[in-house]
C-alpha positions as CSV (number, residue, x, y, z in Angstrom):
1,M,0.0,-0.5,-0.1
2,A,1.7,3.0,-1.0
3,G,0.2,6.7,0.2
4,V,1.2,10.6,-1.2
5,W,1.0,13.6,0.4
6,H,1.9,17.2,-1.9
7,A,3.3,19.6,0.5
8,G,4.2,23.3,0.3
9,A,6.7,22.6,2.5
10,N,8.5,19.9,5.0
11,A,10.2,20.7,7.5
12,I,10.3,19.6,11.1
13,A,11.6,22.1,13.7
14,S,13.7,20.7,16.9
15,G,11.1,19.7,19.3
16,Q,8.5,18.4,16.8
17,S,7.5,15.5,15.4
18,V,5.9,13.4,12.9
19,N,4.3,10.1,13.1
20,Y,3.3,7.8,10.1
21,F,1.3,5.2,11.3
22,L,0.9,3.1,7.9
23,P,-1.2,-0.8,7.3
24,A,2.6,-2.5,7.4
25,A,6.0,-2.9,7.4
26,T,5.3,-3.1,3.9
27,S,3.6,0.1,3.1
28,A,5.0,3.9,2.4
29,V,4.6,7.0,2.4
30,L,5.9,9.5,-0.7
31,N,6.4,13.3,0.5
32,R,6.6,15.4,-3.2
33,V,7.5,18.5,-1.3
34,L,6.3,20.8,-4.3
35,G,7.3,24.8,-2.6
36,A,10.6,26.1,-3.4
37,A,12.2,26.1,0.1
38,A,14.8,22.9,0.9
39,T,13.8,20.5,3.4
40,Q,15.2,20.6,7.2
41,I,14.8,18.0,9.2
42,D,15.6,19.0,13.1
43,G,13.0,17.1,15.0
44,I,11.6,13.4,14.9
45,I,10.1,11.5,12.4
46,T,8.5,7.8,13.5
47,S,7.2,5.6,10.7
48,N,6.1,1.9,10.7
49,G,6.3,1.2,7.1
50,K,9.0,3.3,4.9
51,V,9.0,7.1,4.6
52,F,10.2,8.4,1.1
53,I,11.2,12.2,0.9
54,L,11.2,14.1,-2.5
55,N,13.0,18.3,-2.5
56,P,14.4,19.4,-5.6
57,N,15.4,21.8,-3.5
58,G,17.3,20.2,-1.0
59,I,17.2,18.1,2.3
60,T,19.3,18.4,5.5
61,V,19.1,15.9,7.9
62,T,20.9,17.7,11.1
63,N,22.5,15.9,14.3
64,T,19.4,16.5,16.5
65,A,16.9,14.4,14.4
66,N,16.0,11.4,15.3
67,I,14.4,9.1,12.7
68,N,12.9,5.9,13.3
69,V,11.2,4.5,10.1
70,A,11.2,1.3,8.5
71,G,12.3,2.6,5.2
72,L,13.8,5.7,4.3
73,V,14.3,7.6,0.7
74,L,15.6,11.6,0.9
75,S,16.6,12.7,-2.7
76,T,16.4,15.7,-4.3
77,V,15.4,14.2,-7.9
78,Q,11.4,13.7,-8.3
79,E,10.1,11.2,-9.4
80,P,6.9,11.2,-12.7
81,D,3.6,11.8,-11.3
82,G,1.7,8.6,-11.0
83,Y,4.7,6.2,-10.7
84,F,4.6,5.4,-7.1
85,T,0.3,5.5,-6.3
86,N,0.8,3.0,-9.4
87,N,3.4,1.0,-8.9
88,G,4.4,1.1,-5.4
89,N,8.1,1.9,-6.5
90,L,10.3,5.3,-6.5
91,S,11.2,6.1,-10.4
92,F,14.0,8.6,-10.2
93,V,14.0,11.0,-13.3
94,G,16.7,14.2,-14.1
95,T,19.4,15.1,-12.4
96,S,19.6,17.7,-9.5
97,T,22.4,20.1,-8.5
98,N,20.9,20.7,-4.7
99,A,22.2,17.8,-2.0
100,V,21.3,16.1,1.0
101,V,22.7,16.3,3.5
102,V,22.7,14.3,6.7
103,G,24.3,15.1,9.9
104,A,25.0,18.9,9.8
105,A,24.8,20.9,12.9
106,G,21.6,20.8,14.1
107,A,19.0,23.5,15.1
108,P,19.6,24.5,19.0
109,P,17.6,22.3,21.7
């Protein structure tokens, strides 16, 4: 089972949390960020399933983040519209000059 969430921004501040309760560990949720800002994750993400976050503007996971999920994919390359919901898998298309940065100095607690 797969679900898609389109967001104008996708930031999780220190002290905030996002919890995905999915039907099974094999289930997945795709967070496609459509806004102009990069995603910064300082807080907590939990899920019993897989979490995919796609933001062509960049993604930063700071050293204050706590991620506890069955699977995680972070990408600055988009996937074709409808591919994920029709197939349950990701297929990346194109290139990106932005980065996924993991372990950056986080926001002060």
